[in-house]
ZADO-483830 format. One record per residue (C-alpha): x, y negated, z negated; residue number from 1. Coordinates in steps of 0.2 Angstrom, whole numbers, m for minus. Example, Ala and Ser with C-alpha at 12.3 -4.5 7.8 and 13.67 -1.06 7.14 Angstrom:
BEGIN
+-------+-------+-------+-----+
:     u :     v :     w : pos :
+-------+-------+-------+-----+
:    62 :    22 :   m39 :   1 :
:    68 :     5 :   m36 :   2 :
+-------+-------+-------+-----+
% end
This chain:
BEGIN
+-------+-------+-------+-----+
:     u :     v :     w : pos :
+-------+-------+-------+-----+
:  m188 :  m708 :   151 :   1 :
:  m198 :  m694 :   159 :   2 :
:  m207 :  m691 :   142 :   3 :
:  m213 :  m709 :   142 :   4 :
:  m219 :  m708 :   160 :   5 :
:  m228 :  m691 :   155 :   6 :
:  m235 :  m699 :   139 :   7 :
:  m241 :  m715 :   149 :   8 :
:  m250 :  m704 :   162 :   9 :
:  m258 :  m693 :   149 :  10 :
:  m265 :  m708 :   139 :  11 :
:  m271 :  m716 :   156 :  12 :
:  m281 :  m700 :   160 :  13 :
:  m288 :  m700 :   142 :  14 :
:  m294 :  m718 :   144 :  15 :
:  m301 :  m715 :   161 :  16 :
:  m310 :  m699 :   155 :  17 :
:  m318 :  m709 :   141 :  18 :
:  m323 :  m723 :   153 :  19 :
:  m332 :  m711 :   164 :  20 :
:  m341 :  m704 :   149 :  21 :
:  m346 :  m721 :   144 :  22 :
:  m353 :  m724 :   161 :  23 :
:  m363 :  m708 :   160 :  24 :
:  m370 :  m713 :   143 :  25 :
:  m374 :  m731 :   149 :  26 :
:  m383 :  m724 :   164 :  27 :
:  m393 :  m712 :   153 :  28 :
:  m397 :  m727 :   142 :  29 :
:  m403 :  m737 :   157 :  30 :
:  m415 :  m723 :   162 :  31 :
:  m422 :  m722 :   145 :  32 :
:  m425 :  m741 :   144 :  33 :
:  m434 :  m740 :   161 :  34 :
:  m444 :  m726 :   156 :  35 :
:  m450 :  m735 :   140 :  36 :
:  m454 :  m750 :   150 :  37 :
:  m462 :  m743 :   165 :  38 :
:  m468 :  m725 :   163 :  39 :
:  m486 :  m731 :   162 :  40 :
:  m484 :  m739 :   179 :  41 :
:  m477 :  m723 :   188 :  42 :
:  m488 :  m709 :   196 :  43 :
:  m485 :  m692 :   189 :  44 :
:  m475 :  m685 :   203 :  45 :
:  m462 :  m699 :   202 :  46 :
:  m462 :  m698 :   183 :  47 :
:  m459 :  m680 :   185 :  48 :
:  m444 :  m682 :   197 :  49 :
:  m437 :  m696 :   186 :  50 :
:  m438 :  m685 :   170 :  51 :
:  m430 :  m670 :   179 :  52 :
:  m416 :  m680 :   185 :  53 :
:  m414 :  m688 :   168 :  54 :
:  m413 :  m672 :   160 :  55 :
:  m401 :  m665 :   172 :  56 :
:  m390 :  m680 :   171 :  57 :
:  m390 :  m678 :   152 :  58 :
:  m385 :  m660 :   153 :  59 :
:  m371 :  m664 :   165 :  60 :
:  m365 :  m678 :   155 :  61 :
:  m365 :  m667 :   139 :  62 :
:  m355 :  m654 :   149 :  63 :
:  m342 :  m666 :   154 :  64 :
:  m348 :  m667 :   173 :  65 :
:  m349 :  m686 :   173 :  66 :
:  m349 :  m687 :   192 :  67 :
:  m364 :  m676 :   194 :  68 :
:  m372 :  m684 :   179 :  69 :
:  m370 :  m701 :   187 :  70 :
:  m377 :  m695 :   204 :  71 :
:  m393 :  m689 :   195 :  72 :
:  m395 :  m704 :   184 :  73 :
:  m392 :  m716 :   198 :  74 :
:  m405 :  m707 :   209 :  75 :
:  m417 :  m708 :   194 :  76 :
:  m415 :  m726 :   192 :  77 :
:  m418 :  m729 :   211 :  78 :
:  m435 :  m720 :   209 :  79 :
:  m441 :  m735 :   198 :  80 :
:  m440 :  m747 :   213 :  81 :
:  m450 :  m736 :   225 :  82 :
+-------+-------+-------+-----+
% end
């Protein structure tokens, strides 16, 4: 019985970890879509901030730091509406 509980907990953690990685990649894709559609409409300063946040988010995502990646990428997305 203990083994089944352990196995269920381990599998839940694996699925949750994958869900976070998917969120990270989804956010990264969203930033890239927005850049493709709106980069010509942004001033250089804002574009530079977005690119820096996008690159940091991608680096954090690849390193497995999904929480930090999501924070950077969500900040980048918010700059498109300013």
